PASEBA-1860 file (N, C-alpha, C; in nm, 3 decimals):
! residues 127
1> MKTYIASV> -17.328/0.005/7.713/-17.309/0.145/7.746/-17.343/0.228/7.622 ~ -17.427/0.326/7.640/-17.465/0.414/7.531/-17.361/0.525/7.517 ~ -17.329/0.559/7.392/-17.238/0.670/7.365/-17.321/0.789/7.321 ~ -17.306/0.899/7.391/-17.377/1.022/7.359/-17.289/1.111/7.274 ~ -17.352/1.191/7.189/-17.281/1.289/7.108/-17.296/1.425/7.176 ~ -17.182/1.488/7.204/-17.182/1.623/7.262/-17.141/1.720/7.152 ~ -17.233/1.806/7.112/-17.204/1.907/7.010/-17.152/2.032/7.079 ~ -17.036/2.079/7.036/-16.969/2.188/7.104/-16.953/2.307/7.010
9> TRDGKWWM> -16.986/2.425/7.061/-16.965/2.549/6.987/-16.897/2.649/7.080 ~ -16.832/2.746/7.020/-16.762/2.850/7.097/-16.857/2.967/7.114 ~ -16.868/3.019/7.237/-16.951/3.136/7.265/-16.872/3.227/7.358 ~ -16.810/3.329/7.301/-16.725/3.416/7.380/-16.603/3.340/7.428 ~ -16.583/3.339/7.559/-16.469/3.267/7.617/-16.505/3.126/7.661 ~ -16.627/3.083/7.629/-16.675/2.953/7.677/-16.703/2.859/7.561 ~ -16.692/2.729/7.589/-16.735/2.625/7.497/-16.871/2.577/7.546 ~ -16.972/2.592/7.463/-17.107/2.551/7.499/-17.128/2.407/7.450
17> IRVAEIDG> -17.178/2.323/7.540/-17.189/2.180/7.513/-17.336/2.140/7.516 ~ -17.383/2.088/7.405/-17.523/2.046/7.391/-17.527/1.895/7.367 ~ -17.613/1.827/7.439/-17.638/1.684/7.420/-17.783/1.672/7.375 ~ -17.805/1.613/7.258/-17.939/1.610/7.197/-18.046/1.553/7.290 ~ -18.010/1.454/7.371/-18.108/1.388/7.458/-18.145/1.472/7.579 ~ -18.079/1.585/7.598/-18.103/1.668/7.716/-18.142/1.809/7.673 ~ -18.247/1.861/7.733/-18.288/1.998/7.707/-18.206/2.090/7.796 ~ -18.104/2.148/7.740/-18.017/2.236/7.818/-17.874/2.228/7.769
25> LTQARRLS> -17.791/2.307/7.833/-17.650/2.314/7.795/-17.563/2.304/7.920 ~ -17.439/2.269/7.898/-17.337/2.287/7.999/-17.223/2.359/7.928 ~ -17.123/2.399/8.002/-17.016/2.475/7.940/-16.881/2.437/8.000 ~ -16.777/2.473/7.926/-16.640/2.449/7.971/-16.554/2.567/7.928 ~ -16.451/2.592/8.005/-16.356/2.700/7.972/-16.263/2.657/7.860 ~ -16.224/2.531/7.863/-16.131/2.478/7.764/-16.196/2.361/7.690 ~ -16.164/2.349/7.564/-16.217/2.241/7.484/-16.177/2.105/7.541 ~ -16.059/2.096/7.599/-16.013/1.970/7.658/-16.101/1.925/7.774
33> EAEQMARE> -16.180/2.015/7.831/-16.269/1.983/7.941/-16.409/1.942/7.894 ~ -16.437/1.956/7.766/-16.573/1.936/7.714/-16.625/1.794/7.737 ~ -16.542/1.695/7.711/-16.588/1.557/7.727/-16.627/1.528/7.872 ~ -16.543/1.567/7.966/-16.572/1.542/8.107/-16.696/1.619/8.151 ~ -16.710/1.743/8.109/-16.828/1.822/8.146/-16.955/1.758/8.089 ~ -16.947/1.710/7.965/-17.063/1.644/7.903/-17.098/1.516/7.978 ~ -16.997/1.438/8.014/-17.021/1.314/8.089/-17.089/1.343/8.222 ~ -17.039/1.443/8.293/-17.099/1.479/8.422/-17.242/1.530/8.404
41> FIASTFAL> -17.266/1.609/8.299/-17.399/1.662/8.268/-17.497/1.547/8.242 ~ -17.456/1.452/8.161/-17.541/1.337/8.127/-17.564/1.251/8.251 ~ -17.459/1.221/8.324/-17.470/1.136/8.443/-17.564/1.197/8.545 ~ -17.552/1.328/8.569/-17.638/1.390/8.669/-17.782/1.402/8.620 ~ -17.802/1.425/8.491/-17.939/1.438/8.437/-18.013/1.305/8.442 ~ -17.946/1.198/8.406/-18.010/1.067/8.398/-17.981/0.977/8.519 ~ -17.916/1.032/8.621/-17.881/0.958/8.743/-17.806/0.829/8.710 ~ -17.704/0.844/8.627/-17.621/0.731/8.588/-17.485/0.741/8.655
49> PLEEVAVT> -17.422/0.628/8.680/-17.283/0.635/8.728/-17.195/0.692/8.617 ~ -17.102/0.776/8.652/-17.016/0.843/8.555/-16.944/0.744/8.465 ~ -16.903/0.630/8.520/-16.829/0.532/8.441/-16.916/0.462/8.336 ~ -17.048/0.480/8.342/-17.138/0.422/8.243/-17.174/0.520/8.132 ~ -17.111/0.636/8.131/-17.142/0.738/8.032/-17.023/0.754/7.938 ~ -17.047/0.730/7.809/-16.944/0.752/7.706/-16.988/0.869/7.619 ~ -16.893/0.951/7.582/-16.925/1.071/7.506/-16.829/1.086/7.388 ~ -16.884/1.122/7.274/-16.804/1.163/7.159/-16.827/1.312/7.141
57> VELDSVGS> -16.720/1.389/7.144/-16.730/1.534/7.129/-16.716/1.569/6.982 ~ -16.813/1.645/6.931/-16.807/1.693/6.794/-16.812/1.845/6.795 ~ -16.710/1.905/6.741/-16.700/2.050/6.735/-16.781/2.098/6.616 ~ -16.885/2.179/6.642/-16.974/2.225/6.536/-16.916/2.346/6.463 ~ -16.900/2.454/6.536/-16.854/2.577/6.472/-16.782/2.666/6.574 ~ -16.696/2.748/6.518/-16.627/2.850/6.597/-16.634/2.976/6.513 ~ -16.717/3.069/6.555/-16.735/3.191/6.476/-16.783/3.158/6.336 ~ -16.708/3.203/6.237/-16.748/3.179/6.098/-16.691/3.049/6.042
65> VHNIAETM> -16.625/2.970/6.125/-16.570/2.841/6.082/-16.674/2.734/6.110 ~ -16.725/2.673/6.004/-16.832/2.574/6.018/-16.784/2.437/5.968 ~ -16.865/2.335/5.989/-16.838/2.198/5.943/-16.706/2.144/5.999 ~ -16.672/2.180/6.120/-16.545/2.138/6.179/-16.543/1.986/6.199 ~ -16.649/1.929/6.251/-16.653/1.785/6.276/-16.637/1.708/6.146 ~ -16.705/1.750/6.042/-16.695/1.685/5.911/-16.553/1.696/5.856 ~ -16.495/1.814/5.868/-16.358/1.835/5.821/-16.260/1.748/5.899 ~ -16.279/1.737/6.031/-16.190/1.654/6.112/-16.203/1.506/6.076
73> RAIRRERA> -16.324/1.460/6.043/-16.340/1.321/6.000/-16.262/1.297/5.871 ~ -16.267/1.393/5.778/-16.192/1.381/5.653/-16.041/1.380/5.681 ~ -15.996/1.465/5.771/-15.853/1.470/5.806/-15.809/1.337/5.866 ~ -15.890/1.279/5.954/-15.855/1.150/6.015/-15.845/1.041/5.909 ~ -15.940/1.041/5.813/-15.935/0.942/5.704/-15.807/0.959/5.623 ~ -15.775/1.084/5.589/-15.655/1.111/5.509/-15.528/1.074/5.584 ~ -15.525/1.098/5.714/-15.408/1.059/5.795/-15.393/0.907/5.796 ~ -15.505/0.836/5.808/-15.500/0.690/5.808/-15.450/0.639/5.674
81> QAQALESE> -15.495/0.700/5.565/-15.448/0.662/5.432/-15.299/0.691/5.418 ~ -15.255/0.806/5.467/-15.113/0.842/5.460/-15.029/0.744/5.540 ~ -15.079/0.704/5.656/-15.006/0.609/5.740/-14.995/0.474/5.669 ~ -15.101/0.431/5.604/-15.098/0.304/5.530/-14.997/0.313/5.415 ~ -14.997/0.425/5.344/-14.901/0.443/5.234/-14.758/0.446/5.287 ~ -14.736/0.512/5.399/-14.603/0.518/5.459/-14.556/0.379/5.500 ~ -14.645/0.298/5.556/-14.610/0.161/5.594/-14.572/0.079/5.471 ~ -14.647/0.094/5.364/-14.617/0.021/5.241/-14.483/0.067/5.182
89> ATRAAAQL> -14.457/0.197/5.184/-14.329/0.249/5.133/-14.213/0.196/5.217 ~ -14.231/0.189/5.347/-14.126/0.136/5.435/-14.099/-0.011/5.405 ~ -14.205/-0.089/5.384/-14.188/-0.231/5.350/-14.112/-0.245/5.217 ~ -14.149/-0.165/5.119/-14.083/-0.171/4.988/-13.937/-0.128/4.999 ~ -13.909/-0.026/5.079/-13.771/0.020/5.097/-13.688/-0.087/5.167 ~ -13.745/-0.152/5.266/-13.673/-0.259/5.337/-13.643/-0.374/5.242 ~ -13.738/-0.408/5.159/-13.717/-0.517/5.063/-13.606/-0.480/4.964 ~ -13.608/-0.358/4.913/-13.503/-0.314/4.821/-13.367/-0.312/4.891
97> ARLLAEQD> -13.366/-0.264/5.016/-13.240/-0.261/5.091/-13.182/-0.402/5.105 ~ -13.267/-0.499/5.135/-13.221/-0.638/5.149/-13.167/-0.690/5.015 ~ -13.238/-0.661/4.907/-13.192/-0.707/4.775/-13.057/-0.646/4.740 ~ -13.040/-0.518/4.768/-12.913/-0.451/4.740/-12.802/-0.506/4.828 ~ -12.833/-0.531/4.954/-12.734/-0.586/5.047/-12.689/-0.725/5.001 ~ -12.781/-0.803/4.948/-12.746/-0.936/4.896/-12.648/-0.927/4.779 ~ -12.648/-0.812/4.713/-12.556/-0.790/4.601/-12.428/-0.718/4.647 ~ -12.407/-0.718/4.778/-12.288/-0.658/4.840/-12.275/-0.508/4.817
105> VPLRDIGT> -12.389/-0.440/4.804/-12.386/-0.294/4.795/-12.361/-0.241/4.936 ~ -12.262/-0.151/4.951/-12.233/-0.097/5.085/-12.353/-0.024/5.146 ~ -12.359/-0.026/5.277/-12.470/0.033/5.352/-12.489/0.181/5.317 ~ -12.379/0.256/5.308/-12.391/0.399/5.274/-12.452/0.417/5.136 ~ -12.418/0.329/5.043/-12.473/0.340/4.909/-12.621/0.299/4.906 ~ -12.656/0.202/4.988/-12.798/0.165/4.999/-12.877/0.286/5.050 ~ -12.822/0.355/5.151/-12.886/0.476/5.202/-12.902/0.581/5.093 ~ -12.800/0.597/5.009/-12.806/0.694/4.899/-12.915/0.656/4.799
113> VLGVSHQR> -12.921/0.529/4.764/-13.024/0.482/4.671/-13.163/0.512/4.726 ~ -13.182/0.483/4.856/-13.314/0.499/4.918/-13.344/0.643/4.959 ~ -13.242/0.729/4.956/-13.264/0.867/4.998/-13.274/0.881/5.149 ~ -13.203/0.793/5.221/-13.204/0.796/5.367/-13.060/0.790/5.417 ~ -13.041/0.812/5.545/-12.908/0.802/5.604/-12.865/0.655/5.605 ~ -12.735/0.631/5.620/-12.688/0.492/5.629/-12.741/0.426/5.756 ~ -12.767/0.509/5.860/-12.824/0.453/5.983/-12.967/0.401/5.958 ~ -13.043/0.480/5.882/-13.180/0.437/5.851/-13.178/0.315/5.759
121> AHQLLAS> -13.083/0.311/5.667/-13.070/0.195/5.580/-13.042/0.071/5.665 ~ -12.958/0.085/5.765/-12.929/-0.026/5.856/-13.055/-0.071/5.929 ~ -13.137/0.027/5.975/-13.263/-0.007/6.043/-13.356/-0.082/5.948 ~ -13.362/-0.040/5.824/-13.448/-0.107/5.727/-13.401/-0.251/5.704 ~ -13.270/-0.269/5.698/-13.217/-0.405/5.681/-13.249/-0.493/5.801 ~ -13.249/-0.434/5.918/-13.276/-0.509/6.041/-13.424/-0.538/6.062 ~ -13.509/-0.469/5.990/-13.654/-0.487/6.013/-13.709/-0.609/5.943
END
């Protein structure tokens, strides 16, 4: 299955959807409708079954706001990095909580050390 790129820009109250392989545009009222409209546009142009059409929507510009797709890719990368760091911090906190618990440190005090509630400290110990 080929994945098509649908480039989307805002024009007045409409989202204009361009697919490079097709000479023409389609439009949607809401951005959430862009993928489906692009899929239907591609399927009808190339006489393909709708289920064989995959689309990636890339937002080009809205008024004077440009490079939206590039900025969103950077945001997704940064979110993934943040999630990885958060997972590592949680693993380290759980390990410290276990070490403190082995030394008979009370649960409330473990929470204080970790900067979390005693309930969260309990969850970390259980993980």
